[in-house]
C-alpha positions as CSV (number, residue, x, y, z in Angstrom):
1,M,38.7,28.6,-6.9
2,R,37.4,31.8,-8.3
3,R,34.6,33.6,-6.4
4,I,31.1,33.2,-7.9
5,Q,28.5,35.8,-7.3
6,Q,25.5,34.4,-5.3
7,H,22.1,36.0,-5.1
8,R,19.2,34.9,-2.8
9,G,17.3,33.0,-5.4
10,R,14.0,31.2,-4.9
11,P,12.8,28.0,-3.2
12,Y,10.8,26.9,-6.2
13,P,11.1,25.2,-8.5
14,L,13.4,22.6,-7.0
15,G,16.4,21.6,-8.9
16,A,18.6,23.6,-11.2
17,T,16.6,26.0,-13.4
18,Y,18.1,28.1,-16.2
19,D,16.2,31.3,-17.0
20,G,18.4,32.7,-19.8
21,G,20.4,34.8,-17.4
22,G,21.6,32.4,-14.8
23,V,20.7,29.3,-12.8
24,N,18.5,29.0,-9.7
25,F,19.5,26.1,-7.5
26,A,17.0,24.8,-4.9
27,L,17.3,21.7,-2.7
28,F,15.0,20.4,0.0
29,S,16.4,19.2,3.3
30,E,14.5,19.5,6.5
31,H,17.2,18.3,8.9
32,A,20.4,19.6,7.3
33,T,22.6,22.2,9.0
34,K,24.5,23.4,5.9
35,V,24.3,22.8,2.1
36,E,27.2,23.2,-0.3
37,L,26.9,23.3,-4.1
38,C,29.9,21.9,-5.8
39,L,30.6,23.0,-9.4
40,Y,32.8,20.8,-11.6
41,S,35.0,21.1,-14.6
42,E,33.8,19.8,-18.0
43,D,35.4,16.4,-17.5
44,G,33.8,16.1,-14.0
45,R,37.1,15.5,-12.2
46,T,37.8,18.8,-10.6
47,C,35.7,20.8,-8.2
48,T,36.1,24.4,-9.5
49,N,33.8,26.1,-6.9
50,R,32.2,25.1,-3.6
51,I,29.4,27.5,-2.7
52,T,27.6,27.5,0.7
53,F,23.9,28.4,0.4
54,R,22.9,31.3,2.6
55,E,19.2,31.2,2.1
56,T,16.6,28.7,3.4
57,T,12.8,28.9,2.9
58,D,10.4,26.2,4.2
59,H,13.3,23.7,4.5
60,V,14.5,24.5,0.9
61,W,18.0,25.7,0.5
62,H,18.4,28.0,-2.5
63,A,20.7,30.4,-4.4
64,Y,20.8,32.1,-7.8
65,L,24.1,32.1,-9.7
66,P,24.1,34.5,-12.6
67,S,27.3,33.3,-14.1
68,V,26.3,29.6,-14.5
69,R,25.1,28.3,-17.9
70,P,23.7,25.1,-19.3
71,G,26.3,22.3,-19.4
72,Q,27.6,23.0,-16.0
73,L,28.3,19.9,-13.9
74,Y,27.4,19.9,-10.2
75,G,26.6,18.0,-7.1
76,Y,25.8,18.6,-3.4
77,R,27.4,18.1,-0.1
78,V,24.9,18.3,2.8
79,H,25.9,18.7,6.4
80,G,23.9,17.4,9.4
81,P,23.9,14.9,12.2
82,W,25.1,11.3,11.8
83,K,22.6,9.5,14.0
84,P,21.5,6.3,12.2
85,E,19.6,5.2,15.3
86,K,17.4,8.3,14.8
87,G,17.2,8.0,11.0
88,H,19.8,10.7,10.1
89,R,22.7,9.8,7.8
90,F,24.3,13.1,6.8
91,N,27.9,12.9,5.6
92,A,29.4,15.9,3.8
93,R,32.3,13.8,2.5
94,K,29.9,12.1,0.1
95,L,29.0,14.0,-3.1
96,L,25.3,13.7,-3.7
97,L,23.1,13.8,-6.8
98,D,20.4,16.4,-7.0
99,P,17.0,14.5,-6.8
100,Y,15.7,17.0,-9.3
101,A,18.6,16.8,-11.8
102,K,17.3,16.8,-15.3
103,A,20.5,15.2,-16.7
104,I,23.2,13.1,-15.1
105,A,26.7,12.7,-16.8
106,G,28.8,9.7,-16.3
107,R,28.3,6.3,-14.6
108,L,28.5,5.4,-11.0
109,Q,31.7,3.6,-10.1
110,S,31.1,0.8,-7.6
111,S,33.3,1.5,-4.7
112,E,33.4,1.5,-0.9
113,L,33.9,5.2,-1.2
114,L,30.1,5.4,-1.7
115,L,29.3,4.1,1.8
116,G,28.4,6.7,4.3
117,Y,29.5,4.6,7.2
118,Q,32.8,2.8,8.0
119,S,32.4,-0.6,6.5
120,G,34.6,-2.2,9.1
121,S,32.6,-0.8,12.1
122,A,29.8,-2.6,13.9
123,E,26.6,-2.2,11.9
124,D,26.7,1.4,10.6
125,N,27.7,3.4,13.7
126,E,30.7,5.3,12.5
127,R,30.7,7.9,9.7
128,D,33.1,7.3,6.9
129,E,35.5,10.2,6.1
130,R,36.6,9.2,2.6
131,D,35.5,11.5,-0.2
132,S,33.3,9.9,-2.8
133,A,33.4,12.5,-5.6
134,D,35.6,10.4,-7.9
135,A,33.1,7.5,-7.9
136,V,29.9,9.6,-8.4
137,P,28.4,10.9,-11.7
138,K,27.7,14.6,-11.9
139,C,24.4,16.4,-12.4
140,V,24.1,18.6,-15.5
141,V,22.4,22.0,-15.8
142,I,20.3,21.9,-19.0
143,D,18.3,24.4,-21.1
144,D,14.7,23.1,-21.3
145,A,14.1,24.8,-24.7
146,F,13.1,22.3,-27.4
147,D,11.3,22.8,-30.8
148,W,8.3,20.6,-30.5
149,G,6.9,22.0,-33.8
150,G,3.3,20.9,-34.1
151,D,3.6,18.0,-31.6
152,R,0.4,17.4,-29.6
153,R,-1.1,14.7,-27.4
154,I,-2.5,11.8,-29.3
155,D,-4.9,11.1,-26.5
156,R,-6.0,7.7,-27.9
157,P,-8.8,6.1,-25.9
158,M,-7.6,3.3,-23.8
159,D,-9.9,0.7,-25.4
160,E,-8.3,1.4,-28.8
161,T,-4.7,1.0,-27.5
162,I,-2.3,-1.8,-28.1
163,F,0.8,-1.7,-25.9
164,Y,4.2,-2.9,-27.0
165,E,6.6,-3.3,-24.1
166,V,10.2,-2.9,-25.1
167,H,13.7,-2.1,-23.9
168,V,15.4,0.9,-25.5
169,K,18.7,-0.8,-26.1
170,G,17.6,-4.4,-26.7
171,F,15.2,-3.4,-29.5
172,S,17.6,-1.9,-32.0
173,H,21.1,-2.7,-30.8
174,L,21.7,-5.4,-33.4
175,W,19.6,-4.0,-36.2
176,D,21.7,-3.1,-39.2
177,L,18.9,-1.1,-40.9
178,V,19.2,1.5,-38.1
179,P,22.0,4.1,-38.4
180,P,25.0,2.9,-36.3
181,D,24.9,6.0,-34.1
182,Q,21.2,5.4,-33.2
183,R,21.3,1.6,-32.5
184,G,20.3,0.8,-28.9
185,R,19.4,4.5,-28.3
186,Y,16.4,6.7,-28.0
187,L,16.8,7.8,-31.6
188,G,16.8,4.2,-32.7
189,L,13.3,3.8,-31.5
190,A,12.2,6.7,-33.6
191,S,14.3,5.8,-36.7
192,K,12.5,5.2,-40.0
193,P,12.9,1.4,-39.8
194,A,11.6,1.2,-36.3
195,I,8.6,3.3,-37.0
196,E,7.8,1.3,-40.0
197,Y,8.1,-1.9,-37.9
198,F,5.8,-0.6,-35.2
199,Q,3.2,0.5,-37.8
200,R,3.5,-2.9,-39.5
201,L,2.8,-4.6,-36.2
202,G,-0.2,-2.3,-35.5
203,V,0.9,-1.3,-32.0
204,T,-0.3,2.1,-30.9
205,A,1.8,2.7,-27.7
206,I,5.4,1.9,-26.9
207,E,5.9,1.1,-23.2
208,L,9.6,1.6,-22.3
209,L,11.3,-0.3,-19.6
210,P,12.8,2.2,-17.1
211,V,14.7,5.2,-18.6
212,H,15.1,7.3,-15.5
213,H,18.8,7.4,-14.7
214,F,19.7,4.2,-12.9
215,V,22.8,2.5,-11.5
216,D,24.4,-0.9,-11.8
217,D,24.3,-2.6,-8.4
218,G,27.6,-3.5,-6.9
219,F,26.9,-7.2,-6.6
220,L,26.2,-7.3,-10.4
221,V,29.3,-5.4,-11.3
222,G,31.4,-7.8,-9.3
223,K,30.1,-10.7,-11.5
224,G,30.6,-8.8,-14.8
225,L,26.8,-8.2,-15.1
226,A,24.7,-5.1,-15.3
227,N,21.3,-3.8,-14.2
228,Y,20.0,-4.2,-17.8
229,W,16.3,-3.6,-17.1
230,G,17.0,-0.4,-15.1
231,Y,14.8,-1.0,-12.0
232,S,17.4,0.8,-9.8
233,T,16.5,4.4,-10.2
234,I,18.5,7.3,-8.8
235,G,17.3,10.2,-11.0
236,Y,13.6,10.7,-11.4
237,F,13.9,13.7,-13.8
238,A,16.8,12.5,-15.9
239,P,16.6,10.3,-19.0
240,D,19.5,7.9,-18.7
241,S,22.5,8.9,-20.7
242,R,23.5,5.3,-21.7
243,Y,20.7,5.5,-24.4
244,A,22.0,8.7,-25.9
245,S,25.0,9.7,-28.1
246,D,26.4,12.1,-25.5
247,S,26.3,12.3,-21.7
248,Q,26.6,16.0,-21.2
249,G,22.8,16.8,-21.4
250,Q,22.3,15.6,-24.9
251,Q,20.2,12.7,-23.6
252,V,17.3,15.1,-22.8
253,W,17.2,16.4,-26.4
254,E,17.4,12.9,-27.9
255,F,14.7,11.7,-25.6
256,K,12.4,14.5,-26.6
257,Q,13.2,13.9,-30.2
258,M,12.3,10.3,-29.9
259,V,8.9,11.2,-28.4
260,K,8.3,13.8,-31.1
261,G,9.2,11.2,-33.9
262,L,6.9,8.5,-32.4
263,H,4.0,11.0,-32.0
264,A,4.4,12.0,-35.7
265,A,3.8,8.4,-36.5
266,G,0.7,8.2,-34.3
267,I,2.5,6.2,-31.6
268,E,2.2,7.1,-27.9
269,V,5.0,6.8,-25.4
270,I,4.5,5.2,-22.0
271,L,7.2,5.1,-19.3
272,D,7.8,2.3,-16.8
273,V,8.6,4.3,-13.6
274,V,10.0,3.1,-10.3
275,Y,8.9,5.4,-7.5
276,N,8.6,2.6,-4.9
277,H,12.4,2.5,-4.1
278,T,15.7,3.9,-5.0
279,A,19.2,2.5,-5.8
280,E,20.5,3.3,-2.3
281,G,19.5,0.0,-0.9
282,N,19.2,-0.8,2.8
283,H,21.0,0.7,5.8
284,L,24.2,-0.9,4.5
285,G,23.8,0.5,1.0
286,P,25.6,3.4,-0.7
287,T,24.9,7.1,-0.1
288,L,24.2,8.6,-3.5
289,S,21.4,11.2,-3.0
290,F,18.3,10.9,-0.9
291,K,20.0,9.1,2.0
292,G,22.5,11.9,2.4
293,I,20.2,14.8,1.7
294,D,17.5,13.9,4.2
295,N,17.2,10.2,4.9
296,A,14.4,10.7,7.5
297,A,12.2,12.6,5.1
298,Y,12.6,10.4,2.0
299,Y,12.5,6.8,3.3
300,R,10.0,4.7,5.3
301,R,11.8,3.4,8.4
302,V,11.0,0.8,11.0
303,A,9.1,2.6,13.8
304,D,11.0,1.2,16.7
305,S,14.3,1.0,14.8
306,P,14.7,4.1,12.6
307,R,18.2,3.0,11.3
308,H,16.4,0.2,9.4
309,Y,14.1,0.6,6.4
310,M,10.7,-0.8,5.7
311,D,11.1,-2.9,2.6
312,F,7.9,-3.6,0.6
313,T,9.9,-4.0,-2.6
314,G,12.6,-6.6,-1.9
315,T,15.3,-4.1,-2.8
316,G,16.1,-2.8,0.7
317,N,14.2,0.4,1.0
318,T,10.9,2.1,0.3
319,L,10.2,5.8,-0.6
320,D,7.9,7.4,2.0
321,L,5.2,9.0,0.0
322,R,3.4,9.9,3.3
323,H,5.9,12.7,3.6
324,P,4.8,15.8,1.6
325,R,8.2,16.5,0.1
326,A,8.7,12.9,-1.1
327,L,5.2,12.9,-2.6
328,Q,6.0,16.3,-4.2
329,L,9.1,14.7,-5.8
330,V,7.1,12.0,-7.5
331,M,4.3,14.4,-8.6
332,D,6.8,16.9,-9.9
333,S,8.6,14.1,-11.8
334,L,5.4,12.9,-13.4
335,R,4.3,16.4,-14.4
336,Y,7.7,17.1,-15.8
337,F,7.7,14.2,-18.2
338,V,4.2,15.0,-19.3
339,A,4.5,18.8,-19.6
340,E,8.1,19.1,-20.7
341,C,8.8,15.7,-22.4
342,H,5.3,15.1,-23.8
343,V,5.0,11.4,-22.7
344,D,1.5,9.9,-22.8
345,G,1.4,7.8,-19.6
346,F,3.1,5.7,-17.0
347,R,3.3,2.1,-15.9
348,F,4.0,2.2,-12.1
349,D,6.3,-0.6,-10.9
350,L,5.1,-2.2,-7.7
351,A,2.3,0.3,-7.5
352,T,0.9,-1.1,-4.3
353,T,3.9,0.2,-2.5
354,I,3.4,3.8,-3.5
355,A,-0.2,3.6,-2.5
356,R,0.6,2.3,1.0
357,E,-0.4,4.5,4.0
358,S,0.5,3.7,7.6
359,N,-2.0,0.9,7.7
360,G,-1.3,-0.6,4.3
361,F,-2.6,-0.2,0.8
362,D,-5.3,2.5,0.6
363,P,-7.1,3.2,-2.6
364,R,-7.9,6.6,-1.2
365,G,-4.4,7.3,0.0
366,G,-2.3,10.5,-0.5
367,F,-0.6,9.5,-3.8
368,L,-3.7,8.2,-5.5
369,D,-5.7,11.2,-4.3
370,A,-3.0,13.6,-5.6
371,I,-3.1,11.9,-9.0
372,R,-6.9,11.9,-9.1
373,Q,-7.2,15.7,-8.7
374,D,-4.1,16.7,-10.8
375,P,-5.3,18.5,-14.0
376,V,-2.2,17.4,-15.9
377,L,-1.9,13.7,-14.8
378,Q,-5.5,12.7,-14.7
379,R,-5.5,13.0,-18.5
380,V,-2.7,10.6,-19.2
381,K,-2.7,6.8,-19.2
382,L,-2.1,5.4,-15.7
383,I,-1.2,1.7,-15.3
384,A,-0.5,0.0,-12.0
385,E,1.5,-3.1,-11.5
386,P,-0.9,-3.9,-8.6
387,W,1.3,-5.9,-6.3
388,D,4.4,-5.7,-4.1
389,V,6.2,-8.2,-1.7
390,G,4.6,-6.8,1.5
391,D,1.6,-8.1,3.5
392,G,-1.6,-7.5,1.5
393,G,0.5,-6.6,-1.5
394,Y,-1.6,-8.4,-4.2
395,Q,-4.1,-5.8,-5.2
396,V,-5.3,-6.8,-8.7
397,G,-8.7,-5.1,-9.0
398,G,-8.0,-2.9,-6.0
399,F,-7.0,0.4,-7.7
400,P,-9.5,3.2,-8.0
401,P,-11.3,4.5,-11.1
402,G,-9.0,6.3,-13.6
403,W,-6.4,3.5,-13.3
404,S,-5.7,0.5,-15.5
405,E,-3.8,-2.5,-14.1
406,W,-1.5,-5.2,-15.3
407,N,-3.9,-8.1,-14.9
408,G,-1.8,-10.9,-13.4
409,K,-4.9,-13.1,-13.1
410,Y,-5.4,-12.9,-16.9
411,R,-1.8,-14.0,-17.4
412,D,-2.0,-16.9,-15.0
413,C,-5.4,-18.1,-16.3
414,L,-4.4,-18.0,-20.0
415,R,-1.2,-19.9,-19.3
416,A,-3.0,-22.5,-17.2
417,Y,-5.7,-23.0,-19.8
418,W,-3.5,-23.4,-22.8
419,K,-1.2,-25.7,-20.8
420,G,-4.2,-28.0,-20.4
421,D,-4.9,-27.6,-16.7
422,E,-8.3,-28.6,-15.5
423,A,-11.1,-26.4,-14.0
424,Q,-10.2,-23.3,-15.9
425,A,-13.4,-22.7,-17.8
426,A,-15.2,-20.4,-15.3
427,E,-12.3,-18.1,-14.8
428,L,-11.5,-18.1,-18.5
429,G,-14.9,-16.7,-19.2
430,Y,-14.2,-13.7,-17.0
431,R,-10.7,-13.1,-18.4
432,L,-11.8,-13.2,-22.1
433,T,-14.5,-10.7,-21.4
434,G,-12.6,-8.0,-19.6
435,S,-12.5,-9.3,-16.0
436,S,-15.8,-7.8,-14.8
437,D,-15.4,-9.7,-11.6
438,L,-12.4,-7.5,-10.8
439,Y,-13.4,-4.1,-12.1
440,E,-17.1,-3.6,-12.8
441,A,-18.3,-3.2,-9.2
442,A,-16.0,-0.2,-8.7
443,G,-17.4,1.5,-11.9
444,R,-14.4,0.6,-14.0
445,R,-14.6,-0.4,-17.6
446,P,-12.9,-3.4,-19.5
447,S,-10.0,-1.0,-20.3
448,A,-9.0,-1.2,-16.7
449,S,-7.6,-4.6,-17.5
450,V,-4.3,-4.5,-19.3
451,N,-4.1,-8.1,-20.6
452,F,-0.8,-9.8,-21.0
453,V,0.6,-13.3,-21.2
454,I,4.2,-12.3,-21.3
455,A,6.1,-9.3,-19.8
456,H,9.8,-8.5,-19.5
457,D,9.8,-10.3,-16.1
458,G,9.6,-14.1,-16.8
459,F,9.8,-16.4,-19.8
460,T,9.4,-15.0,-23.3
461,L,6.5,-16.5,-25.3
462,H,8.9,-18.8,-27.1
463,D,10.4,-20.0,-23.8
464,L,6.9,-20.4,-22.2
465,V,6.2,-23.2,-24.7
466,S,9.7,-24.6,-24.8
467,Y,10.7,-25.0,-21.1
468,N,9.2,-26.6,-18.1
469,D,11.8,-25.1,-15.8
470,K,13.8,-21.9,-15.6
471,H,17.5,-21.9,-16.8
472,N,19.1,-18.9,-15.2
473,E,22.6,-20.2,-14.7
474,A,24.0,-17.2,-16.7
475,N,22.9,-14.9,-13.8
476,G,25.5,-16.3,-11.5
477,E,23.1,-17.3,-8.7
478,D,23.1,-21.1,-9.2
479,N,19.7,-20.9,-10.9
480,K,18.1,-19.9,-7.5
481,D,16.8,-16.5,-8.8
482,G,13.6,-16.0,-10.8
483,E,10.1,-17.4,-10.4
484,S,9.7,-21.2,-10.4
485,N,6.0,-21.4,-10.9
486,N,5.6,-20.3,-14.5
487,H,2.6,-22.3,-15.7
488,S,4.8,-23.3,-18.7
489,W,4.9,-26.4,-20.8
490,N,7.7,-27.5,-23.1
491,C,5.5,-29.4,-25.5
492,G,7.3,-32.6,-25.0
493,H,11.0,-31.6,-24.9
494,E,13.0,-29.3,-22.7
495,G,14.7,-26.6,-24.7
496,D,16.1,-26.7,-28.3
497,T,15.1,-29.6,-30.5
498,A,15.0,-30.7,-34.1
499,D,11.8,-32.7,-33.6
500,E,9.4,-31.1,-36.1
501,A,6.3,-32.5,-34.3
502,V,7.4,-30.6,-31.1
503,L,8.3,-27.5,-33.0
504,S,5.0,-27.5,-34.9
505,L,3.1,-27.7,-31.6
506,R,5.1,-24.9,-30.1
507,R,4.4,-22.6,-33.0
508,R,0.7,-23.4,-32.7
509,Q,0.7,-22.8,-29.0
510,M,2.3,-19.4,-29.6
511,R,-0.4,-18.6,-32.1
512,N,-3.0,-19.6,-29.5
513,F,-1.6,-17.3,-26.9
514,L,-1.3,-14.3,-29.4
515,A,-4.8,-14.8,-30.8
516,T,-6.4,-15.1,-27.4
517,L,-4.6,-11.9,-26.2
518,F,-5.7,-9.8,-29.2
519,L,-9.3,-11.2,-29.2
520,S,-10.0,-10.6,-25.4
521,Q,-11.8,-7.7,-24.1
522,G,-9.6,-5.3,-22.2
523,V,-6.3,-3.8,-23.5
524,P,-3.6,-6.1,-25.0
525,M,0.1,-5.7,-24.1
526,L,2.5,-7.5,-26.5
527,C,5.9,-8.1,-25.0
528,G,8.5,-6.9,-27.5
529,G,10.0,-9.9,-29.4
530,D,7.1,-12.2,-28.9
531,E,5.8,-11.3,-32.3
532,Y,8.6,-13.3,-33.8
533,G,9.4,-15.8,-31.0
534,R,12.4,-14.2,-29.3
535,T,14.2,-16.6,-26.9
536,Q,16.2,-16.1,-23.8
537,Q,17.3,-19.7,-23.7
538,G,15.1,-20.4,-20.8
539,N,16.2,-17.5,-18.6
540,N,13.2,-16.1,-16.9
541,N,15.0,-13.4,-14.9
542,A,17.2,-11.7,-17.5
543,F,17.3,-8.4,-15.5
544,C,21.1,-8.5,-15.5
545,Q,21.7,-9.7,-19.1
546,D,22.9,-6.8,-21.3
547,S,23.8,-9.4,-23.8
548,A,22.6,-11.5,-26.7
549,I,20.3,-13.2,-24.2
550,S,18.2,-10.1,-24.2
551,W,18.8,-8.3,-27.5
552,F,16.5,-8.7,-30.5
553,T,17.7,-10.6,-33.5
554,W,16.9,-9.2,-36.9
555,T,17.9,-12.1,-39.1
556,R,14.8,-14.2,-38.8
557,S,13.6,-17.6,-40.1
558,P,10.6,-18.0,-42.4
559,E,8.7,-19.4,-39.3
560,Q,9.5,-16.2,-37.4
561,E,8.5,-14.0,-40.2
562,R,5.1,-15.8,-40.4
563,Q,4.6,-15.3,-36.7
564,T,5.3,-11.6,-37.1
565,E,2.8,-11.4,-40.0
566,F,0.2,-13.3,-37.9
567,T,0.7,-10.8,-35.0
568,S,0.3,-7.9,-37.4
569,R,-2.9,-9.3,-38.8
570,L,-4.3,-9.9,-35.3
571,A,-3.7,-6.2,-34.4
572,K,-5.4,-5.1,-37.7
573,L,-8.4,-7.3,-37.0
574,R,-8.8,-5.9,-33.5
575,S,-8.5,-2.4,-34.7
576,E,-11.1,-2.9,-37.5
577,H,-13.7,-4.6,-35.3
578,P,-15.0,-2.7,-32.2
579,I,-16.6,-5.9,-31.0
580,F,-13.2,-7.0,-29.6
581,R,-12.7,-3.7,-27.8
582,R,-16.0,-2.9,-26.3
583,P,-16.1,0.2,-24.0
584,S,-18.5,-1.7,-21.6
585,Y,-19.0,-5.2,-20.4
586,F,-21.1,-8.0,-21.9
587,H,-24.1,-8.9,-19.8
588,G,-25.4,-12.0,-21.6
589,R,-29.0,-10.7,-21.7
590,R,-31.3,-10.3,-24.6
591,Q,-32.3,-7.0,-26.1
592,R,-35.7,-6.1,-27.6
593,G,-36.2,-7.6,-31.0
594,P,-34.8,-10.7,-32.7
595,D,-31.1,-10.1,-32.3
596,G,-30.5,-12.3,-29.3
597,K,-27.9,-11.9,-26.5
598,D,-24.8,-9.8,-26.7
599,I,-22.7,-12.9,-25.8
600,T,-23.5,-16.6,-25.8
601,W,-21.3,-19.4,-24.4
602,L,-21.5,-22.6,-26.4
603,S,-20.4,-26.2,-25.8
604,P,-19.0,-28.3,-28.7
605,G,-22.5,-29.6,-29.5
606,G,-23.5,-26.0,-30.4
607,N,-25.8,-25.6,-27.4
608,E,-25.6,-22.9,-24.8
609,M,-23.4,-24.0,-21.9
610,G,-25.2,-24.9,-18.7
611,E,-24.2,-23.9,-15.2
612,G,-22.8,-27.3,-14.5
613,E,-20.4,-27.2,-17.4
614,W,-18.6,-24.1,-16.1
615,S,-17.6,-26.0,-12.9
616,T,-16.8,-29.3,-14.6
617,A,-13.0,-29.9,-14.3
618,F,-12.5,-31.6,-17.7
619,V,-14.2,-28.9,-19.8
620,K,-11.4,-27.5,-22.0
621,S,-13.4,-26.6,-25.2
622,I,-15.5,-23.5,-25.2
623,G,-17.3,-21.4,-27.9
624,M,-17.9,-17.6,-27.4
625,L,-20.5,-16.1,-29.7
626,L,-20.2,-12.3,-30.0
627,N,-23.3,-10.8,-31.4
628,G,-22.4,-7.9,-33.7
629,D,-26.1,-7.0,-34.3
630,W,-26.6,-6.2,-30.6
631,L,-27.2,-2.4,-30.7
632,A,-27.0,-1.5,-27.0
633,L,-23.5,0.1,-27.4
634,R,-22.3,3.5,-28.6
635,D,-18.9,5.0,-28.8
636,W,-17.9,8.2,-26.9
637,Q,-19.3,10.4,-29.6
638,G,-22.7,8.7,-29.5
639,N,-22.3,6.6,-32.7
640,P,-23.8,3.1,-32.5
641,L,-21.3,0.3,-32.5
642,R,-22.4,-2.3,-35.1
643,D,-20.2,-5.1,-36.2
644,D,-20.1,-8.5,-37.7
645,T,-20.9,-11.5,-35.5
646,F,-17.9,-13.6,-34.5
647,L,-17.6,-17.0,-33.0
648,L,-14.4,-17.8,-31.1
649,L,-13.7,-21.5,-30.6
650,L,-11.0,-22.7,-28.1
651,N,-9.8,-26.2,-27.7
652,A,-7.1,-26.7,-25.1
653,A,-7.7,-30.5,-24.9
654,H,-5.1,-33.0,-26.1
655,D,-7.6,-34.5,-28.6
656,P,-9.2,-33.0,-31.7
657,L,-13.0,-32.4,-31.8
658,E,-15.8,-31.1,-34.0
659,F,-17.7,-28.0,-33.0
660,N,-21.2,-27.7,-34.2
661,L,-21.7,-24.2,-35.6
662,P,-24.8,-22.2,-34.4
663,G,-27.4,-20.5,-36.5
664,D,-30.1,-21.2,-39.1
665,P,-28.6,-23.4,-41.9
666,A,-31.0,-21.7,-44.4
667,R,-29.8,-18.2,-43.5
668,H,-26.3,-18.3,-42.0
669,A,-22.8,-19.3,-43.1
670,W,-19.6,-18.9,-41.2
671,H,-16.2,-17.8,-42.7
672,V,-13.1,-19.1,-41.1
673,V,-10.9,-16.0,-40.2
674,I,-8.3,-17.6,-37.9
675,D,-7.3,-21.2,-37.5
676,T,-4.2,-21.7,-35.4
677,A,-3.8,-25.2,-36.8
678,D,-2.8,-23.5,-40.1
679,E,0.9,-22.4,-40.1
680,T,-0.1,-18.9,-41.3
681,G,-2.9,-18.6,-38.7
682,F,-5.1,-16.9,-41.3
683,P,-6.1,-19.7,-43.8
684,A,-6.9,-18.5,-47.3
685,D,-9.6,-19.7,-49.7
686,R,-11.6,-21.8,-47.3
687,A,-15.3,-22.2,-48.4
688,P,-17.9,-20.8,-46.0
689,I,-19.3,-23.4,-43.6
690,P,-23.2,-23.5,-43.3
691,A,-24.6,-23.1,-39.8
692,G,-25.4,-26.4,-38.2
693,S,-22.3,-28.0,-39.8
694,P,-19.3,-29.3,-37.8
695,M,-16.1,-27.2,-37.6
696,P,-13.1,-29.5,-37.0
697,L,-10.6,-28.3,-34.3
698,V,-7.3,-30.0,-33.9
699,E,-6.0,-30.5,-30.4
700,R,-4.7,-27.4,-28.7
701,S,-6.0,-24.9,-31.3
702,L,-8.2,-21.9,-31.7
703,A,-10.5,-20.7,-34.5
704,L,-12.3,-17.5,-35.1
705,L,-15.3,-17.5,-37.5
706,R,-17.2,-14.5,-38.9
707,R,-20.8,-14.1,-39.9
708,A,-21.4,-10.8,-41.7
709,A,-24.3,-8.7,-40.4
710,A,-27.6,-10.0,-41.9
711,E,-25.6,-12.5,-44.1
712,T,-27.4,-15.6,-45.5
713,T,-26.0,-18.8,-47.0
714,Q,-27.1,-17.7,-50.4
715,N,-25.4,-14.3,-50.5
716,S,-22.3,-15.6,-48.9
717,A,-21.7,-18.4,-51.4
């Protein structure tokens, strides 16, 4: 090994930072006794230098190496006590990834070499002396320079946003219109066909399943499967190389190029981030990074048994954001992706976990307070998945102002309603109007509710209406994995069928769900593939399926193309009419003058619903009249929000009915905009229906009617 000159360097920033003349390396470890930096050959197989850091400042070990350049591969060996019973798991025989690495080359090789303890010993008492370097990927020094051109934040208001949740690989892997070297990769999402597709759909923000560098769990590799979704993070600053054309740092450039391309098309980029746990598992899991750098600082441990981890996530461990350095790691990671990679926001997986203090979930805890005061992060979109598996973990409605949430109550209510369950009317009223019961008292707006019927986790929309039960046999767990309570209904036949009556009902039910989603107050999230009816063949837990079960298909039937067009028109309708994306809640009260209430709930007879009807179990047909002439609203620039008046009719009953249309027959007529009984969803050339006349609704269908502002029967004819 040739001798490399080492200067003192600086303790900040953490990680490997190239300044044009050399690289500063900085690694936090409060309890280490020695830190060694290992530099590797270009192929990652040979350690060419092993450098002992001589400087420590505030528990940060650091050195400046003037001869190192971008592209250099590296890892760490950290010395210290092996005392699992006290929470310390140092083992210098294990090569460790830098928690601040901005690129990681190669894939983890599942092996017992990764275990810090002797696997044959009782529990984890004895330190393992085998070297793990051959099984561990290597960190890459990068040059942060990138030509962003005129790229700038889109900063679209939350209430004007339409999210599209999608997997980087699954979206374009099979799409022959995308250049072969871009399929299934970051650049594929920003390719011309992809951007045209997103613009056709009318979505405004792409929400990516995890792209932080992650590993394939050993139990999956042993079954020939993979961690397809990516919820097993080990690198919070490193875009995963499997979605790029080259693994030696090129992934950073391609990720930034993707963001730049999507921004140029007016599309924001949201990252699904997993700061609640890491890929190192429980006390019997591998030693890859944090566990060997400073286990006692990074992980929450059981108070009276420090060798064991607190597990609020179901994955074996929980990051301890009560520790200032663990909190700093998360905050630095978030700021890096906003400031250096220009992303527009984050969806936080199991966000209840990262908001837990010593006594449980705390809406004024350290992490949430840090976000609230941060001048960079308080400006981006922040979305919580407001639950975890610990006690008190379900926190829908519990996050503070400034946050939006995945509204699981919206999902469950909409599924139950369109399935035909009884006693859904009262809750449906709240969910259609932005869930004021969850958010208004805390000063939050309807945009706090991210509405969804389908997400990556669970049935696709097609499967929701095609299966009563999960069918996860391909996951190799005897169909025991995945949620069993899906509020799904197969419309009369389990799975594939040629029965046109069943297929027609399924298509109508999908249109019902899509229309309700886009016409509800709050912010809609469309799960990628639901616009055409993607199926996973009944698998509701396809996290391990990097296969045709998960990938998009691009050869589509006429029925699938019609559903895509229907979805596109829904997004356009929502974007053109502010009445479906109000910045504040309805209150059902009259304003001064003749314009009536902002919202009126109607029974099929055309009369306003009474209190008793809301609590009547068999009520499954509701009308929601949205008054576009109600002038109490203004946008953020002070402009009055005026719109047409709309009437949304929902019939989840198994029988058809007629709905008496409200208004003065001499003055008002209604135009049918949407009727899910029609195969296109947007029926053409229907004559206006005078107020007071009946509107037929087939069983399990939805209709939207429009009355133009100040429109009369005469001038509408």
